[in-house]
N, C-alpha and C positions, 0 to 999 in steps of 0.2 A: 059204253062208259057209264059209270054210276055218278050220282050228283057230286061226289068229292073229286071227280076227275080221274079216278083210278080205273085201270083195266079190269073188267070182269072176266076172269079166266076160268074156263070150264075144262078141267083136266080129267073128267070122267072117262074111264076106260070102257069104251062101248064096242070094240071089235070082238069077234069070236074068241073065246078064251080069256077075255078081260085083259087085253094087251093094248099098248099105245098105238094109235093110228098115225103112223109116220108117213109123210108125203114127200119129204125132201131132206137131204143132208148136205150141208155146206162144209167143205174142208178148206181150212185157211192155214197156210204155213208162212214162215218168215225167218229171218235171222236176227236174233237179239244179241247185241254187242255191248260189252261193258265199257263205259266211258270213264269210270273211276273204279278204284278197288271196291269189291263187294264182299260182304260178310253175311252169308246165310248159315246160321249156326247149326251144328249137328251135335251128336253125342260127344262129350268131353272125355277123351282117353289119355290126353297128355298131362303130365304132372307139372309142366312148365307154363303152358298157355292157359289163359282164362277163357278163351273162346276159340273153337276150331270150326272150319267150314264143313258143310254137309257133303258127304260122299256116299256113292253107292257102296253097299256092303262088300260085294265080292270083287268088283273091278277097280274100286277106289276112285272112280271118276266123279268130279264135282257135278252137282245137278241142282236145278230149281224144281221143287215139287209142283205138280199140277195144282194142288190146293193153294199154294202160295201165289201162283199166277192168277188163278180165278179170284182169290180174295183181293188181290191188288186191283184187278180190273173192276170188281164190284165196288170197292171203296172209292176208286177214282170216279166212276160213273155217278155215284151218289153225290160226291163232292161237286161235280160239274153241274148236275141237274138241280140240286137243292142248295148248294153252298157249303163251305167248309164247316164241319161240326154240326150241321143241321140234320134233323130227322123229320123232314116234311112229309106228312101223311098223304099229301097229294101226289108224291113221286113214287111210282111203283116200278121196280125193276125185277120183281119176282118172276115175271114171264120169261126173262132171260136167265136169271141166276137161281131160280127155284124159290120156294117159300121159306120164310124164316123158321128157325128151329122151334120157336114157341107156337107155330101155327097149329090150329086145331085140324086143319085139312091140308097136310103137307103134300107137296109134289116135288119131283126132282128137277134139277136145272136142265134147261135146254142146251146149255153150253158145256161141252166136255173139254177140259184143259189137260193136255198130256204133260208128263214130266219132261223137262228140257235138260238134256245131258250135254255137258261142255265138250267141245271139240278142240283137239290139239292144245290141251292145257297140261303142261308138265310141271310148272313151277308155281308156287304160291309165295306170298310175302308175309313177313312178320312185322306187325306194327306195335309200337309202345306208346302208352299215354300216361299222363299224370293229371291229377286234379290241382288246379291253381287257386291259391288263396287270393281273393279279389282285393284284400286290404294290403297285402305285402307284395303281390305280384310274383311270389315264389311258390314252388311245389309244396303241396300239403303232405304231411308225414303219413306213410302207410297207405297211400292212395295211388299206387302205380299199378298198371294193368297191361297185359300183353295179349294180342289176338292175331289170328291168322286171317288173311284176306286173299281173294282172287285178284290178280292185277287187272288193269285196264287192257282192253283189246281181246278178251276172251269171248268166243262166239258160242251161242246156244241156239241150235235149230229148235224152233217152237212150232207147235201145232195145236189148233183148236178145231173142234167139230161142232157145228150148230145143227141140232136135231129139230126139224120143223114138223109139228103135228097138224092134223087137219083142222083143229080148233084154233090154231095160232094165226095171228096177223103177221105174215112173214116179213112185210116191209117194215113194220114197227120193230120187230126183233132185229133186223139188219141195221136200222138207224141207231139203235142203242148199242149194238155190238161194234159198229164202226166207230162211234164216238168213244167207246171204251178203249179200242185198240189204237186210236190216235194218241192216247196217253202214252203208249209204248213208243209210237212213232216219233213223237216230239220230245221224248225224254222227261215228261212230267211224272211218270211212275218210277219210283225207286224201290229197290228190294233189299231185304235183310236188315241188319242192325245199323245204327248210327246214320240213318237216312237223312236226318236233318243236319248232319255234320259232314256232308260231302261224300259219304260212301253210298254205294248202290245205284249210281247213275247208269242208265242203259238207254240205248236207242234201238229201234227195230226197223229193218228195211227188207228189200227183196221179197215183197209180198207176192204170193201165188194163191189164187182162189179158184175153186171149182164147185159148182152145184150139181149134185147127183139127184135125178128125179127117181124117187123110189116108188112111184106109182106104176112103173114099167119094169118088166123083167130085165131089160138091158141096163137100166139104171142101177138095179141091184147088183148085177154082174160087174159093171164098171167099178162100183164102189168096193165090192168084196175083193177084186183083183188088184187093188192098189197096194203098193209097198208101204209098210207101217212107217219106216223111218224117212222115206222119200216118196210121199204119196203123189206129188204133183211135179210135172215138168213144164217146159215152155218158158217164155220170157217172164222175168220178174218185173214188178212195178214198184216204184218208190213210194207211192201213196196207197194206203189201204182203201181209202174212199174211191179212188180211181179203179182199183182192182175189183172191188165188189160191184161198182156201178157198171163196169164193162161186162162182167159175167151176168149181171142182172139185165143188162141192156136198158138200164134206166138209172138216172141220177139219184143217188141216195141223199135225201135231204139232211142238212145239218141240224143239230139240236142246240138250243141256247145254253150258254155258259153263265151260271149264276154265282161263280166264285168271287168273293170280295178279297182282293189281294193287291199287293204292291211288289213289283219286280224291278230290281236295280242291277245294273252291270257296272263293275269297276274295272277300268283298263289302267293298269299301274305299271310304272317303270321303277325297278330297283335302282336307287341312287348310290349304291355302294355294296358292301358285303351283307349277306343274309344267311341266317342259320336257323333251321328248325331241327332240333337235335334228334338224332337217331343213333343208337349204339352200333358199333361195328360187328361184323360177323366172322372175322378172321383175325389171326394174331398180329398181322402187319397193318391192320386198319388203324387210323388215328383214334384218339381218345373220344372224339365226338365228330359226327359227320352230318351233313345236311340230309334230310329225308329224301329218299329216291323211290319212285315207282318204276320198276324195271331199271333202266339206266337214266331215266329222266328225272331231274330235280322237280319237286312239287311244293306247292303251298297247301297244306292240308286244311280241310274244312274245320277240324277241331281247333287248329291254331288260329284261324281267322275268327271263328265264333268266340273264342276266348278273348281275343283282342277287342272285338266289337262290344262284347258284354262288359268288359272292364271299363272301357272308356264311356260307354252308355251309363254305367252305374256312377262313375265320377261326375258326369254332367247332371244326371237326374237327381242325385242326392244333394248336389250343390244348389239346384234350383228348387227342389220340392221336399228335401229332407227324407223322412221315412216313406212318404208317398212315392218318392222317386224309386226307392228300392222295390216297392210293390209293382210299380210300372215295369221295371226291368225284369222282375221275376215273371210277370205276365207275358212278356215278350220271349224271353230265353228259357223260361222254366226255372223253378227253384234250384239252387245249387245242390250238388251231391251232399247228402248227409244233413240237409237242412231240417231242423226240428219244428220250424214255424209253419210250414205248409206241406200239403200232400204233394207227391210227385206229379208233375204235369208236363206234357209234351211241349217242346219249344214251338212257338209260332214262327220263328225265324229259321228258314232253310238256307243253308249255304252250300256252295260247291267246292270241289277241290280243283286246283289249277296247275297245269304244267308251266314251268318257267322256260321260256324260249330265249335262245341266243345268250345264255349265261355262261360265264367262264368259271372254272374251278380253281380255288386257291387253297393252300394248305400251310397256314402260318403256325409258328410255334410260339407259345407264350409261357411266362413264368409268373408264379405268384410272388408278390412283393410283401416283405415284412413291414408293416406300417410303423413299427417302432424304430427300426434301423434304416429303413429306406432301401435295404438290399434284398436280393432274391432269397427265397426260402429253399433250403436244401431238399431235393427230392420231389419238388412240386413243379416240374416242367411238364407241359402238356401240349398236344398238337390237335388242331381242328381242320376239318375239310369244309370250306365254305363255298357258296356260290357268290359270284360278283356280277352285278348288272343283270340284264335280261328284262323281259317284260312278261306279264301274265294278265289273264282276264278272269274275274270272279263274278258269279251271279248270286244275288241274295233275294229270296222271296219272303215276304211277310204275309201271313194268312190272317184274314179278318182284322186288318189294321184299323186303328182309329187315326184321326188327324194328328193327335199328340204323338202316337207311335212314329208316324212318318216324320214329324218335325224333329223328334229326338234323333232318329237315324240319319237325317240329313246333316245334323251337326256332327255326328260321328264320322260320316263319309267325308265331310269337309276337312276334318283333321287328317284323314288318310291321303287324300289327293293333294294336300298341301305340305306333306312331309312332317306333320306334327304328331303323328301316331305311327309307331313302329310295329312291324310284324315279326314274330319269331323271338329268339333269345338274344341276350347280351345287348339289349337296346341301350343300356347305360354307357356302352363304349361305341355308340354310333352305328350299330347294325340294324338292319330292317327298315331303313328309311325309304319311303316310296312317294312318288308324285304321279299324277295322271289326271283322269277325267271320269266323271260319273254320267252314266246314261240311265234315265228313268224309262225303262222299256214299257211299263204299264203301271198305272194306278187306277184301280177300280174300287171306288169308295161310294157306297150308296148309289146315288143316281149320277155320279160324276165319273168320267173316264178320261185319263190323260195318257198320252203315249208319245214316245220318241223325243224326250226332252234331254238335251245334252248340256252338262254343266262342267266347265273347266276353269281353273284359276286364270284370271286376267281376261276372260272372255265375257261378253254381255249375253245374258240369257233372256229372251223375250218373255219367258214364263216366270221370271224371277219374283214378281209380285205374288203370284199364286204360291210359290214355294215358301216365301216369307210368311204367308198366312199359316202354313203348316207349322213352321217354327214358332210363330206367335201363339198358336193353339197349345203347343207344348209348354211354352214359357208362362202362359196365363191360365192354363186349365188345370191347376193343381187339384188332384183327386178326381178329375173328370174322366169317366169311361175307363178307369183302370181295369185291365184284364181283357180288353178287347171284346167286351160283351156287346151284343148287337140287339 
């Protein structure tokens, strides 16, 4: 190790002929399953859609490129080891992922990520979205977009090969690789577009691991004779750490997680009808229907983020004026088309949720003439709504300040007490929810809070600490705006 704490890596090719001296090859496979719709964009060939999913050219199968998988793992591992948005010079992952492009002495990655081709995927979904004016709560003109997504439940067989050279510290490589793959296992890594708005959620399971000793002739023969698509057999394991530790016959040590974040879970009950609009696809469909993923009604991440942003802006501007808008922009990113600030990624990550135990209703309505009080000719319309049901949503805030947390606690209070509606037609009583908030984790500087549940009418023993977050928001005008650390 050098004085800065970085690994000193010698990638000199010393074998006869100037080739890499490889002593072992790890093969790791698993099954990646989408938990929400996924949009990994490809070449746009449609005149109707704004974004299409990526497909193989000749077979038409959707796939995730190996470069996308490797890039996601690299970014996740750096976030975990250094913290969100940090470029800590003491953290070196180039022994696993290769040297940076600007390196004067480049060497290739020890990790090989294969393309993951979807299995048993025949149908895709078309999603529609609009930009909402935060002042009026209505759709902005000429800001509608349409995109294609893979539905939840699509499976991708994935494969990674780890090439171990004689100069490598094999245990160190495995510790970093296992930590990165745990991001796939626990669903922390998302893929494609709109990751912060509920799309791209995946989990990985059915891990199989095998180490091939390439210092022996039999090890080479065993590796060469494996099948490309199904290289490993035997019993699968749920945990990648257990699978690697079992093959290594030694426990792989865990690495510290330095991410500063707050993770909230909202468990909500719909107290009546709810609609997140989606146009029909056939002639006999109603004029507007609730959004479905497959046959399941869902609350989309874009709808939830829009609701949270609008209420947060109302509260923040009331308390802080223009500083409040800057605080909200630092959390959710500047609005589409904003001329005041450069585009910036949202620090608030939301999930998409399926609505369970909901009923379907199809009421017919008519527009009323405000002058006569009678119905207007030709303006009869039908809607398909969901009624009742429950759903669970997860919100993560990256690099939060105490003021950020305080503002969001006020927004969540309105959601769980029925004062803030989700979806459309809130003015006629739709989208009302009640429920409870669980603070799964707050990791802020040297403080860590976990497992705090807040529900209307119940006493929370951590209430005093939560009130301190709210007080920080109410009293800290202009303080730490932007989540800078």
